[in-house]
C-alpha positions as CSV (number, residue, x, y, z in Angstrom):
1,M,-0.2,0.1,0.3
2,D,1.5,3.2,-1.2
3,L,2.3,5.7,1.7
4,P,-0.6,8.9,1.9
5,F,1.7,11.5,1.1
6,D,5.5,12.8,-0.5
7,E,7.5,14.4,2.2
8,N,8.1,17.3,-0.5
9,D,4.0,17.4,0.1
10,L,4.3,18.6,3.8
11,N,7.7,20.8,3.3
12,R,5.3,23.0,1.0
13,I,2.5,23.1,3.3
14,E,4.9,24.2,6.2
15,N,5.9,26.9,4.1
16,F,3.1,28.6,4.1
17,L,2.5,28.0,7.5
18,G,6.3,29.8,7.5
19,Q,4.6,32.7,6.0
20,G,2.0,33.1,8.2
21,D,-0.7,31.7,5.9
22,T,-2.6,30.0,7.8
23,E,-5.6,29.9,5.8
24,A,-4.0,27.9,3.3
25,A,-2.3,25.7,5.2
26,L,-4.7,24.1,7.4
27,P,-7.2,22.8,4.6
28,A,-4.1,20.9,2.9
29,L,-2.8,19.6,6.5
30,L,-6.4,18.0,6.9
31,E,-6.4,16.2,4.0
32,L,-3.1,14.8,4.8
33,R,-4.4,13.7,8.5
34,D,-7.2,12.0,7.1
35,A,-4.8,10.4,4.5
36,V,-2.4,9.7,7.5
37,E,-5.6,8.2,9.6
38,A,-7.4,6.3,6.4
39,Y,-3.5,4.8,6.1
40,A,-2.8,4.0,9.2
41,A,-6.0,1.9,10.1
42,A,-5.9,-0.1,6.7
43,A,-1.6,-0.1,7.2
44,C,-0.9,-0.3,10.7
45,P,-2.3,-2.1,12.7
46,T,-1.5,-2.1,16.3
47,S,-0.8,-5.8,18.1
48,D,1.1,-7.2,21.0
49,R,3.9,-7.6,18.8
50,V,4.4,-5.0,16.5
51,Q,4.0,-1.6,16.5
52,Y,4.7,1.7,14.2
53,F,6.3,4.9,14.6
54,C,8.0,7.9,12.5
55,F,11.2,8.3,14.8
56,A,13.4,11.3,13.9
57,D,16.5,9.1,13.9
58,A,18.4,5.9,15.0
59,F,19.3,7.6,18.4
60,E,15.8,7.6,19.2
61,R,14.6,4.1,18.6
62,L,17.3,3.3,20.3
63,A,16.8,5.5,23.1
64,Y,12.6,4.1,22.9
65,R,13.9,0.8,22.9
66,R,16.1,1.8,26.6
67,V,13.6,3.6,27.9
68,E,10.4,2.2,27.5
69,R,11.3,-1.6,27.0
70,D,8.7,-2.0,24.7
71,P,9.6,-6.0,23.6
72,R,7.4,-5.8,20.3
73,A,8.8,-5.3,16.6
74,L,9.3,-1.2,16.0
75,V,8.1,-0.5,12.5
76,Q,9.7,2.6,11.0
77,M,7.1,4.7,9.1
78,G,8.0,5.5,5.4
79,A,6.9,9.2,5.8
80,P,6.6,11.8,8.7
81,F,3.3,11.3,10.2
82,D,3.9,12.7,13.0
83,R,5.2,16.4,11.6
84,V,1.4,16.2,10.1
85,Y,0.1,16.2,13.3
86,A,2.1,18.7,14.7
87,D,2.1,21.0,12.1
88,L,-1.6,21.0,12.4
89,A,-1.4,21.7,15.8
90,F,0.7,25.0,15.3
91,A,-2.0,26.0,12.9
92,Y,-4.8,25.5,15.2
93,I,-2.7,27.3,18.1
94,S,-2.6,30.4,15.3
95,Q,-6.3,30.0,15.2
96,Q,-6.4,29.9,18.7
97,E,-8.4,26.3,18.6
98,H,-6.2,25.0,21.9
99,A,-8.3,21.8,22.3
100,L,-8.1,20.9,18.9
101,A,-4.5,21.4,19.1
102,R,-4.2,19.8,21.8
103,D,-5.6,16.6,20.1
104,A,-3.2,16.7,17.5
105,L,-0.3,17.1,19.2
106,M,-1.1,13.9,21.6
107,Q,-1.4,12.0,17.9
108,A,2.4,13.5,16.7
109,V,3.7,12.0,20.7
110,R,1.7,9.0,19.6
111,W,4.1,8.8,16.5
112,D,7.0,9.7,18.0
113,P,7.0,9.4,21.6
114,M,10.9,10.6,22.0
115,N,10.2,14.3,20.4
116,C,10.2,15.9,24.0
117,A,9.5,19.1,21.8
118,Y,6.0,17.7,21.2
119,R,5.3,16.4,24.8
120,L,6.7,19.9,26.6
121,D,4.5,22.1,24.1
122,L,1.3,19.2,24.7
123,A,1.6,19.9,28.1
124,E,1.4,23.9,27.5
125,L,-1.7,23.2,26.1
126,F,-2.9,21.3,28.6
127,H,-2.1,23.8,31.4
128,M,-3.8,26.4,29.3
129,L,-6.8,24.0,29.2
130,G,-6.9,23.8,32.8
131,D,-5.8,20.4,33.4
132,R,-2.8,20.8,36.0
133,Q,-2.6,17.0,36.8
134,E,-1.7,16.5,33.1
135,W,0.6,19.3,32.9
136,A,2.9,18.2,35.3
137,S,2.7,14.6,34.1
138,L,4.2,15.2,30.8
139,S,6.7,17.5,31.9
140,F,7.6,15.0,34.1
141,S,7.9,12.3,31.4
142,V,10.6,14.5,29.7
143,L,13.0,14.1,32.3
144,E,13.1,10.3,31.2
145,R,13.7,10.7,27.7
146,A,15.0,14.5,27.1
147,A,18.1,14.4,24.8
148,D,18.4,18.1,24.8
149,A,19.9,20.1,27.7
150,A,17.0,22.9,26.6
151,H,14.4,20.5,26.7
152,V,15.5,19.1,30.9
153,G,15.5,22.9,31.4
154,R,12.5,23.3,30.3
155,A,10.8,20.3,31.9
156,Y,12.3,21.7,35.2
157,A,10.4,25.6,34.5
158,A,7.6,23.5,34.0
159,L,7.2,21.2,37.2
160,G,8.7,24.5,39.6
161,E,6.1,26.6,38.3
162,F,3.5,23.5,39.2
163,F,5.1,23.0,42.5
164,L,5.0,26.8,43.2
165,D,1.3,26.9,42.5
166,E,1.2,24.1,44.8
167,G,2.8,25.6,47.5
168,E,6.0,23.1,48.0
169,L,8.6,25.8,47.1
170,A,11.6,23.8,48.5
171,A,10.8,21.7,45.2
172,A,10.0,24.6,43.3
173,A,13.5,26.0,44.2
174,G,15.0,22.7,43.0
175,C,13.3,22.7,39.9
176,A,14.2,26.6,39.6
177,R,18.2,25.5,40.1
178,R,17.9,22.8,37.8
179,A,16.3,24.9,35.0
180,A,18.5,27.4,35.5
181,R,21.5,24.8,34.4
182,F,20.2,23.7,31.8
183,A,18.8,26.0,29.9
184,P,19.3,29.7,31.4
185,T,18.0,31.9,28.6
186,D,14.7,30.4,28.3
187,G,11.5,32.2,28.7
188,H,9.8,29.5,30.8
189,T,13.3,29.5,33.0
190,R,13.2,33.5,33.4
191,R,9.2,33.3,34.5
192,L,9.8,30.6,36.9
193,L,12.9,32.8,38.5
194,A,11.0,35.7,38.7
195,R,8.1,34.3,40.3
196,L,10.0,32.8,43.0
197,M,12.0,35.8,43.8
198,D,8.1,37.4,44.3
199,E,6.5,34.6,45.5
200,A,9.0,32.9,47.8
201,P,12.3,34.9,48.4
202,D,13.3,32.6,51.5
203,A,13.5,29.7,48.9
204,A,16.3,30.7,46.9
205,E,18.2,30.3,50.9
206,L,17.8,26.6,50.7
207,S,20.6,24.6,50.5
208,E,21.5,22.6,47.8
209,D,20.7,19.6,50.1
210,E,17.6,20.9,50.7
211,A,16.8,21.7,47.5
212,T,17.7,18.2,45.7
213,S,16.2,16.5,49.1
214,A,12.7,18.2,48.4
215,L,12.8,16.8,44.7
216,A,13.3,13.9,45.6
217,A,10.8,13.8,48.2
218,Q,8.1,14.7,45.2
219,G,9.7,12.0,42.9
220,V,11.7,14.1,40.7
221,P,14.1,12.8,39.1
222,T,17.9,15.3,40.0
223,D,19.5,14.9,37.1
224,P,18.7,13.5,33.1
225,N,18.4,10.2,32.6
226,A,21.8,8.5,32.5
227,E,20.3,5.6,29.9
228,I,19.2,8.3,27.2
229,A,23.6,9.8,27.8
230,I,24.3,6.0,27.1
231,C,22.5,5.8,23.6
232,L,23.8,8.8,22.6
233,I,27.3,7.6,23.0
234,M,26.2,4.2,21.3
235,C,25.2,6.4,18.0
236,A,27.8,8.5,18.2
237,T,30.3,5.5,18.3
238,D,28.3,3.9,15.5
239,A,28.3,7.3,13.9
240,S,31.8,7.8,14.4
241,Q,33.0,4.0,13.1
242,A,30.9,4.8,9.7
243,G,33.5,8.0,9.4
244,D,30.4,10.3,10.2
245,R,32.6,12.7,12.3
246,D,30.8,15.6,12.7
247,E,27.5,13.3,13.8
248,A,29.7,11.7,16.2
249,A,30.4,14.9,17.7
250,R,27.0,16.4,17.6
251,L,25.6,13.4,19.4
252,T,28.6,13.5,22.0
253,L,28.5,16.9,22.7
254,R,24.0,16.5,23.3
255,A,25.4,13.8,26.1
256,R,27.8,16.4,27.7
257,D,25.2,18.8,28.0
258,L,23.0,16.5,30.0
259,V,25.7,14.7,32.3
260,G,29.1,16.4,31.8
261,E,32.3,16.1,30.0
262,D,33.7,13.7,32.8
263,A,30.2,11.7,33.0
264,V,30.8,11.0,28.8
265,R,34.4,10.3,29.1
266,A,33.6,7.4,31.4
267,L,30.6,6.5,29.2
268,I,32.7,6.3,26.0
269,Q,35.0,4.4,27.9
270,L,32.0,2.2,29.4
271,V,31.0,1.8,25.6
272,R,34.2,0.8,24.3
273,E,34.9,-1.7,26.7
274,S,31.5,-3.2,26.6
275,D,31.7,-3.8,22.3
276,A,35.1,-5.3,22.3
277,E,34.0,-7.5,25.1
278,L,31.5,-8.6,22.7
279,A,33.3,-9.2,20.0
280,A,36.1,-11.3,21.7
281,E,32.9,-13.3,22.8
282,R,31.6,-13.4,19.3
283,G,34.8,-13.3,17.5
284,D,33.6,-11.0,15.1
285,D,35.4,-7.4,14.3
286,P,35.0,-4.4,16.4
287,E,33.1,-2.3,14.9
288,E,30.4,-5.2,13.2
289,A,30.0,-5.5,16.8
290,S,29.5,-2.7,18.0
291,A,27.2,-2.0,15.3
292,D,25.1,-5.2,16.0
293,A,25.1,-4.7,20.1
294,H,23.7,-0.8,19.0
295,A,20.6,-1.7,16.5
């Protein structure tokens, strides 16, 4: 069964969105959405053994495996279904149709559950629509999945505002410190810091141990997920062995921004040792063993 659209079709519609021409983009996006849903119903039946996704790259697929521990076969779609829904959400937001935008972004997350920008935007829509628990839950879910420091910071900023609203001032302060570390210039971070200084200035005087303990008491991770950093280093190793030094450097820098330079060095060494041990056990070429291990 042929895919319901060509990526060039979506690129043309996104040009309309980029120019602010929602009136031209929205009908075309709705047509693509209908085509995607008809295709998915016919050709992408979810079961206990298989699921269909639109991961952006090999890293997202690997990270999904390690974070979600989904045992099913993962089938990569040949077209970016997630972008159709994300673009549709953007168009709806521009028309102040926040409930419709929420529904569209939920589908974008379904097709690419590792895209944290989708999750964060969806969290904000739930907040705007008055669902504070879902706002907090989605923001929390980003901490387990985020591979970019900016997304980590934005998630902490959202949780900080949630805790501030709830009167959990120490937890709000703990989130604010981490938001400032990972996304110091982000508007969400600046808003949280301003609110904290205005509404709870004494919280800024808490020790780091007190702020960290407050987060732990709320069940909030105090650092990004190390599994994500490991996946970044695994994919960086694969890219380096494939001769793509630019991609290897990009992935390594993302890991460094998450967990720090010392931790990245340790992870690189760990991955190399693991690959060497696997190659020795199997009698394989080390580079081939690495590619197989990270698939």
